[in-house]
Structures are given as C-alpha cells and as structure tokens.
C-alpha positions as a Python dict, from the first residue, in 0.01 Angstrom:
ca = {
    (1, 'X'): (0, 0, 0),
    (2, 'X'): (-220, -333, 45),
    (3, 'X'): (-456, -168, 313),
    (4, 'X'): (-588, 51, 56),
    (5, 'X'): (-769, -310, -79),
    (6, 'X'): (-1029, -293, 231),
    (7, 'X'): (-1316, -76, 325),
    (8, 'X'): (-1290, 188, 604),
    (9, 'X'): (-1574, -65, 776),
    (10, 'X'): (-1334, -356, 712),
    (11, 'X'): (-1056, -141, 874),
    (12, 'X'): (-1225, -28, 1183),
    (13, 'X'): (-1277, -327, 1256),
    (14, 'X'): (-886, -484, 1222),
    (15, 'X'): (-789, -177, 1444),
    (16, 'X'): (-1017, -296, 1675),
    (17, 'X'): (-909, -674, 1721),
    (18, 'X'): (-538, -515, 1716),
    (19, 'X'): (-633, -290, 2003),
    (20, 'X'): (-763, -568, 2197),
    (21, 'X'): (-380, -782, 2173),
    (22, 'X'): (-223, -423, 2231),
    (23, 'X'): (-456, -296, 2526),
    (24, 'X'): (-642, -561, 2667),
    (25, 'X'): (-380, -900, 2624),
    (26, 'X'): (-144, -724, 2889),
    (27, 'X'): (-433, -739, 3109),
    (28, 'X'): (-443, -1090, 3117),
    (29, 'X'): (-80, -1148, 3148),
    (30, 'X'): (-42, -908, 3461),
    (31, 'X'): (-324, -1117, 3609),
    (32, 'X'): (-202, -1447, 3556),
    (33, 'X'): (145, -1345, 3738),
    (34, 'X'): (-13, -1148, 4018),
    (35, 'X'): (-207, -1484, 4102),
    (36, 'X'): (156, -1645, 4129),
    (37, 'X'): (-22, -1975, 4055),
    (38, 'X'): (249, -1969, 3731),
    (39, 'X'): (234, -1803, 3403),
    (40, 'X'): (338, -1891, 3089),
    (41, 'X'): (746, -1926, 3027),
    (42, 'X'): (779, -1636, 2782),
    (43, 'X'): (561, -1424, 3016),
    (44, 'X'): (716, -1527, 3332),
    (45, 'X'): (1043, -1439, 3139),
    (46, 'X'): (920, -1083, 3077),
    (47, 'X'): (889, -1051, 3424),
    (48, 'X'): (1185, -1259, 3579),
    (49, 'X'): (1426, -1025, 3346),
    (50, 'X'): (1290, -703, 3461),
    (51, 'X'): (1342, -774, 3825),
    (52, 'X'): (1676, -959, 3777),
    (53, 'X'): (1816, -609, 3621),
    (54, 'X'): (1557, -381, 3847),
    (55, 'X'): (1404, -242, 3510),
    (56, 'X'): (1087, -194, 3411),
    (57, 'X'): (879, -496, 3296),
    (58, 'X'): (836, -266, 2942),
    (59, 'X'): (1224, -254, 2870),
    (60, 'X'): (1285, -606, 2958),
    (61, 'X'): (1005, -686, 2679),
    (62, 'X'): (1228, -455, 2419),
    (63, 'X'): (1517, -614, 2548),
    (64, 'X'): (1349, -965, 2468),
    (65, 'X'): (1154, -870, 2151),
    (66, 'X'): (1499, -682, 1961),
    (67, 'X'): (1655, -1070, 2068),
    (68, 'X'): (1347, -1259, 1947),
    (69, 'X'): (1347, -1071, 1643),
    (70, 'X'): (1719, -1120, 1540),
    (71, 'X'): (1714, -1462, 1603),
    (72, 'X'): (1374, -1497, 1364),
    (73, 'X'): (1608, -1308, 1073),
    (74, 'X'): (1889, -1557, 1155),
    (75, 'X'): (1688, -1866, 1131),
    (76, 'X'): (1522, -1713, 774),
    (77, 'X'): (1844, -1587, 691),
    (78, 'X'): (1718, -1275, 591),
    (79, 'X'): (1707, -964, 715),
    (80, 'X'): (1524, -912, 1027),
    (81, 'X'): (1088, -776, 1025),
    (82, 'X'): (1174, -482, 1257),
    (83, 'X'): (830, -373, 1213),
    (84, 'X'): (719, -622, 1497),
    (85, 'X'): (907, -430, 1709),
    (86, 'X'): (639, -163, 1689),
    (87, 'X'): (342, -412, 1862),
    (88, 'X'): (673, -508, 2137),
    (89, 'X'): (639, -129, 2211),
    (90, 'X'): (258, -77, 2210),
    (91, 'X'): (228, -434, 2417),
    (92, 'X'): (545, -350, 2664),
    (93, 'X'): (405, 14, 2742),
    (94, 'X'): (50, -110, 2827),
    (95, 'X'): (187, -412, 3027),
    (96, 'X'): (356, -171, 3246),
    (97, 'X'): (48, 55, 3276),
    (98, 'X'): (-125, -260, 3385),
    (99, 'X'): (101, -344, 3618),
    (100, 'X'): (91, -44, 3761),
    (101, 'X'): (-302, -26, 3776),
    (102, 'X'): (-307, -402, 3955),
    (103, 'X'): (3, -389, 4174),
    (104, 'X'): (-238, -384, 4509),
    (105, 'X'): (-430, -687, 4298),
    (106, 'X'): (-262, -996, 4460),
    (107, 'X'): (-385, -1361, 4526),
    (108, 'X'): (-473, -1408, 4928),
    (109, 'X'): (-482, -1821, 4916),
    (110, 'X'): (-531, -2109, 4669),
    (111, 'X'): (-896, -2038, 4522),
    (112, 'X'): (-815, -1657, 4456),
    (113, 'X'): (-476, -1770, 4300),
    (114, 'X'): (-661, -2032, 4059),
    (115, 'X'): (-976, -1775, 3979),
    (116, 'X'): (-698, -1479, 3934),
    (117, 'X'): (-513, -1755, 3710),
    (118, 'X'): (-831, -1861, 3523),
    (119, 'X'): (-933, -1482, 3430),
    (120, 'X'): (-597, -1393, 3304),
    (121, 'X'): (-548, -1689, 3111),
    (122, 'X'): (-959, -1655, 2958),
    (123, 'X'): (-839, -1265, 2891),
    (124, 'X'): (-541, -1348, 2694),
    (125, 'X'): (-712, -1631, 2506),
    (126, 'X'): (-990, -1375, 2417),
    (127, 'X'): (-779, -1111, 2300),
    (128, 'X'): (-524, -1314, 2095),
    (129, 'X'): (-779, -1506, 1873),
    (130, 'X'): (-930, -1154, 1711),
    (131, 'X'): (-557, -1021, 1717),
    (132, 'X'): (-371, -1257, 1582),
    (133, 'X'): (-637, -1255, 1319),
    (134, 'X'): (-543, -836, 1238),
    (135, 'X'): (-390, -717, 966),
    (136, 'X'): (-124, -514, 1157),
    (137, 'X'): (192, -668, 1259),
    (138, 'X'): (241, -937, 1547),
    (139, 'X'): (485, -918, 1853),
    (140, 'X'): (824, -1045, 1791),
    (141, 'X'): (797, -1417, 1970),
    (142, 'X'): (514, -1471, 1766),
    (143, 'X'): (749, -1414, 1423),
    (144, 'X'): (1025, -1627, 1613),
    (145, 'X'): (742, -1879, 1638),
    (146, 'X'): (666, -1862, 1282),
    (147, 'X'): (1017, -1855, 1198),
    (148, 'X'): (1123, -2199, 1402),
    (149, 'X'): (842, -2356, 1268),
    (150, 'X'): (1004, -2258, 909),
    (151, 'X'): (1267, -2509, 1015),
    (152, 'X'): (994, -2755, 939),
    (153, 'X'): (756, -2862, 1256),
    (154, 'X'): (402, -2772, 1328),
    (155, 'X'): (356, -2376, 1449),
    (156, 'X'): (206, -2511, 1781),
    (157, 'X'): (455, -2742, 1893),
    (158, 'X'): (732, -2466, 1771),
    (159, 'X'): (542, -2224, 2016),
    (160, 'X'): (565, -2494, 2318),
    (161, 'X'): (898, -2539, 2277),
    (162, 'X'): (973, -2130, 2248),
    (163, 'X'): (718, -2127, 2600),
    (164, 'X'): (953, -2442, 2759),
    (165, 'X'): (1269, -2236, 2691),
    (166, 'X'): (1110, -1952, 2846),
    (167, 'X'): (992, -2092, 3139),
    (168, 'X'): (1353, -2261, 3188),
    (169, 'X'): (1487, -1898, 3180),
    (170, 'X'): (1238, -1774, 3402),
    (171, 'X'): (1315, -2027, 3684),
    (172, 'X'): (1663, -1955, 3680),
    (173, 'X'): (1575, -1591, 3719),
    (174, 'X'): (1329, -1694, 4021),
    (175, 'X'): (1058, -1582, 3810),
    (176, 'X'): (644, -1704, 3828),
    (177, 'X'): (676, -2067, 3745),
    (178, 'X'): (421, -2334, 3888),
    (179, 'X'): (204, -2554, 3789),
    (180, 'X'): (-17, -2293, 3595),
    (181, 'X'): (315, -2273, 3370),
    (182, 'X'): (227, -2609, 3229),
    (183, 'X'): (-100, -2598, 3241),
    (184, 'X'): (-54, -2276, 3000),
    (185, 'X'): (184, -2418, 2793),
    (186, 'X'): (-45, -2688, 2726),
    (187, 'X'): (-392, -2536, 2727),
    (188, 'X'): (-349, -2185, 2603),
    (189, 'X'): (-285, -2272, 2268),
    (190, 'X'): (-609, -2476, 2184),
    (191, 'X'): (-756, -2205, 2385),
    (192, 'X'): (-630, -1908, 2128),
    (193, 'X'): (-770, -2144, 1840),
    (194, 'X'): (-1074, -2171, 1987),
    (195, 'X'): (-1143, -1793, 1998),
    (196, 'X'): (-974, -1781, 1680),
    (197, 'X'): (-1212, -1975, 1488),
    (198, 'X'): (-1486, -1825, 1652),
    (199, 'X'): (-1374, -1509, 1548),
    (200, 'X'): (-1314, -1599, 1163),
    (201, 'X'): (-1720, -1712, 1195),
    (202, 'X'): (-1786, -1369, 1300),
    (203, 'X'): (-1583, -1205, 1045),
    (204, 'X'): (-1765, -1418, 772),
    (205, 'X'): (-2088, -1318, 915),
    (206, 'X'): (-2023, -933, 912),
    (207, 'X'): (-1827, -978, 565),
    (208, 'X'): (-1494, -899, 692),
    (209, 'X'): (-1225, -1007, 484),
    (210, 'X'): (-898, -1101, 690),
}
C-alpha cells in the first residue's frame, strides 16, 4: 500500500489536512448559502436540489456526487473512481450538521450578507488548499473537473465551466444565485491556489511529503 511509504508524522499531517476539507470546509459553504449574497454554482445546486426535492442537503450531495462520478468515468472512457464517494459521504454529512447548527444564522442586511459571504469563502479557500494536497481522495466534482480538463483545457477553465453549469441549474431551481456567485466563480480559484502554495511551503519547511 502506497501509504506505507510515509512516516506516522507525515500521515498525521495528511489526515489533519483531509479533515479540514471534510469538517471545516462545509462550514464555509453553509455560511455563503446563509449570506444570501450568492454561493458558488455547484454549492448552490446542492442546496437548491435538496429544497426542490424536499430532501436533506446531504442526500442531494450524494445524488449529484454519484452523477459526477459516472460522468467522469464516461469522459475518461474508463471505470468510474467510486472511492471519491467516500469523501462525498463525509462532506455531505458535515454539511447537513453545519446547516442545522447555523439554521438561525442568516444575513439581516447588505453588510452582514457581505461579511458572511467573505467569511465563508475565506474558510473554503483556507481549508481547500491543504485538503487538495492530502493523500486521500477528493470529492466527485473535483474528480470530474480533472476529467474535463483531460479533454484538452486548463484545470481552472474546466472548473469555471462546471461552476457556470451548476449556477444555471441552481438558478432554474431558485437557488442562492446572485452577484456573489460570479465573484466566487472568478475569485475562489485564485484564493485556493494562494493557500495551496502557502501549504506547500509549510510542508516543505516541516519536511512533509505530499
């Protein structure tokens, strides 16, 4: 098993980075949704589909995750990587928990909406950078993004295309689509890249392989 190549100290750091994406990242997503200033297209779709079908958000995340996993397999013309559903199940569960815990936390005006929106995106960016570098599987949408980029485009452009598709579908389902959605699609990627580079520097300083 490839993990045998890593020391216990390295594995502990990678588990911590993975848990940041599993436990804390969904907090940022829920904050952006509750800000009502506009969430990322795919995040908005998760919540909009759940509301439309009258099912928990975690279930809609699982449904969409399975669809993304199948699409990624089709694009690669190979069997789907179902291990990514493990991450989907965990993130979906914690998204549901944060949604319940923050049920009463809603923006009451423009200032609070902007502050919640910025806080949510900052949390997502700070946790996504380390999470993407961990040894463990990312979620289905990230796997689909890589599959789309394999068609001959940059990873960032593939992500923008999928986010725009998610935004359109979320809009049709009356999801949280607003000016913040456009800002998230354009700016969240560079923010994640910044924290990813920062994480790499810290890992190198601590002699942690990634």
